[in-house]
C-alpha positions as CSV (number, residue, x, y, z in Angstrom):
1,X,0.0,0.0,0.0
2,X,1.6,3.3,-1.0
3,X,2.4,5.9,1.6
4,X,-0.4,8.7,1.6
5,X,1.1,11.0,4.2
6,X,2.2,14.4,3.1
7,X,4.5,15.1,6.0
8,X,7.0,13.2,8.0
9,X,5.7,11.7,11.2
10,X,7.3,11.0,14.6
11,X,6.4,8.5,17.2
12,X,5.4,10.3,20.4
13,X,3.2,9.3,23.4
14,X,1.6,12.4,24.9
15,X,-1.7,12.9,26.6
16,X,-4.2,14.6,24.3
17,X,-7.4,16.1,25.8
18,X,-10.2,16.5,23.3
19,X,-13.6,17.9,23.4
20,X,-16.6,17.1,21.3
21,X,-19.9,18.9,21.4
22,X,-21.1,16.4,24.0
23,X,-18.1,15.5,26.2
24,X,-14.5,16.0,27.3
25,X,-12.2,13.0,26.6
26,X,-8.5,12.1,27.1
27,X,-6.3,9.6,25.3
28,X,-2.6,9.1,24.3
29,X,-1.1,9.8,20.9
30,X,0.9,7.4,18.9
31,X,2.5,9.8,16.4
32,X,2.3,13.3,15.1
33,X,3.2,15.4,12.1
34,X,2.8,19.1,11.2
35,X,-0.5,18.2,9.7
36,X,-2.1,15.9,12.2
37,X,-1.9,13.4,15.1
38,X,-3.0,9.8,15.7
39,X,-4.8,9.1,19.0
40,X,-5.1,5.7,20.5
41,X,-8.6,5.0,21.7
42,X,-10.9,2.0,21.8
43,X,-13.8,4.3,20.8
44,X,-12.7,6.3,17.8
45,X,-15.2,9.0,16.8
46,X,-17.0,9.0,13.5
47,X,-15.3,10.2,10.3
48,X,-15.6,14.0,9.7
49,X,-16.2,14.7,13.3
50,X,-14.6,18.0,14.4
51,X,-13.2,18.4,17.9
52,X,-10.9,20.6,19.9
53,X,-7.5,19.2,20.8
54,X,-5.2,20.2,23.6
55,X,-1.7,18.7,24.1
56,X,1.9,19.5,24.8
57,X,5.1,18.0,23.4
58,X,8.2,16.8,25.3
59,X,10.8,19.6,25.7
60,X,8.5,22.3,24.3
61,X,7.0,24.9,26.7
62,X,3.8,25.4,24.9
63,X,0.2,24.0,25.0
64,X,-1.2,23.5,21.6
65,X,-4.9,24.1,21.2
66,X,-6.2,23.2,17.7
67,X,-9.3,22.1,16.0
68,X,-9.0,18.6,14.6
69,X,-11.0,16.6,12.0
70,X,-11.3,12.8,12.2
71,X,-10.0,11.7,8.8
72,X,-9.5,8.0,9.4
73,X,-10.2,5.4,12.1
74,X,-9.0,1.9,13.1
75,X,-11.8,0.7,15.4
76,X,-10.8,-3.0,15.3
77,X,-7.0,-3.6,15.0
78,X,-7.4,-7.4,14.8
79,X,-6.2,-7.5,11.2
80,X,-3.7,-4.7,11.5
81,X,-0.5,-4.1,13.5
82,X,-1.7,-0.5,14.1
83,X,-3.6,0.0,17.4
84,X,-7.2,1.1,17.5
85,X,-7.7,4.8,17.3
86,X,-8.2,7.7,15.0
87,X,-6.2,9.9,12.7
88,X,-6.9,13.6,13.1
89,X,-6.1,16.4,10.7
90,X,-5.2,19.8,12.2
91,X,-7.6,22.3,11.0
92,X,-6.3,25.7,12.3
93,X,-2.8,25.2,13.5
94,X,-1.2,28.6,13.0
95,X,2.0,28.8,11.0
96,X,4.3,29.4,14.1
97,X,2.8,26.4,15.9
98,X,3.0,24.2,12.7
99,X,6.7,25.1,12.5
100,X,7.3,24.1,16.1
101,X,5.6,20.8,15.5
102,X,7.4,20.2,12.3
103,X,10.8,21.0,14.0
104,X,9.9,18.6,16.8
105,X,9.1,15.8,14.2
106,X,12.3,16.5,12.4
107,X,14.3,16.3,15.6
108,X,12.8,12.9,16.3
109,X,13.2,11.5,12.8
110,X,16.5,13.0,11.6
111,X,19.4,10.5,11.6
112,X,22.2,11.5,14.0
113,X,25.0,13.5,12.5
114,X,27.9,11.4,11.3
115,X,30.8,10.9,13.7
116,X,34.0,12.4,12.4
117,X,36.8,10.0,12.8
118,X,39.7,11.6,14.5
119,X,43.1,10.7,13.0
120,X,46.1,10.7,15.4
121,X,48.6,13.4,14.5
122,X,51.4,12.1,12.3
123,X,54.7,12.0,14.1
124,X,57.9,13.0,12.4
125,X,61.0,10.8,13.0
126,X,63.4,12.4,15.5
127,X,65.9,14.8,13.9
128,X,63.6,16.2,11.2
């Protein structure tokens, strides 16, 4: 199955509080990108449901509050290695917040910089 994601995604487990018109709920994320987040839940909401999300990211001193739209669900993971839950698209993440999230994702997905091999200094024979 071809990859349909537009943006890189990073694994991250953070508490996400979300509110529908009827109730306040809380669950944990599995991953995030600049465009959305996957929330693990045994009761995913119906497709095209809008909700308000509130979450923080490790090492970032900011609470993100954004509208999300349920764009896919996995209610029964029995035939999938992916857990039950729902994928949410961010609807109104402002450009500064989107950059913070994208930088967070990049920091989690970028390979470590190559280690520069240190060569010992060449020694000249005595008397030269």
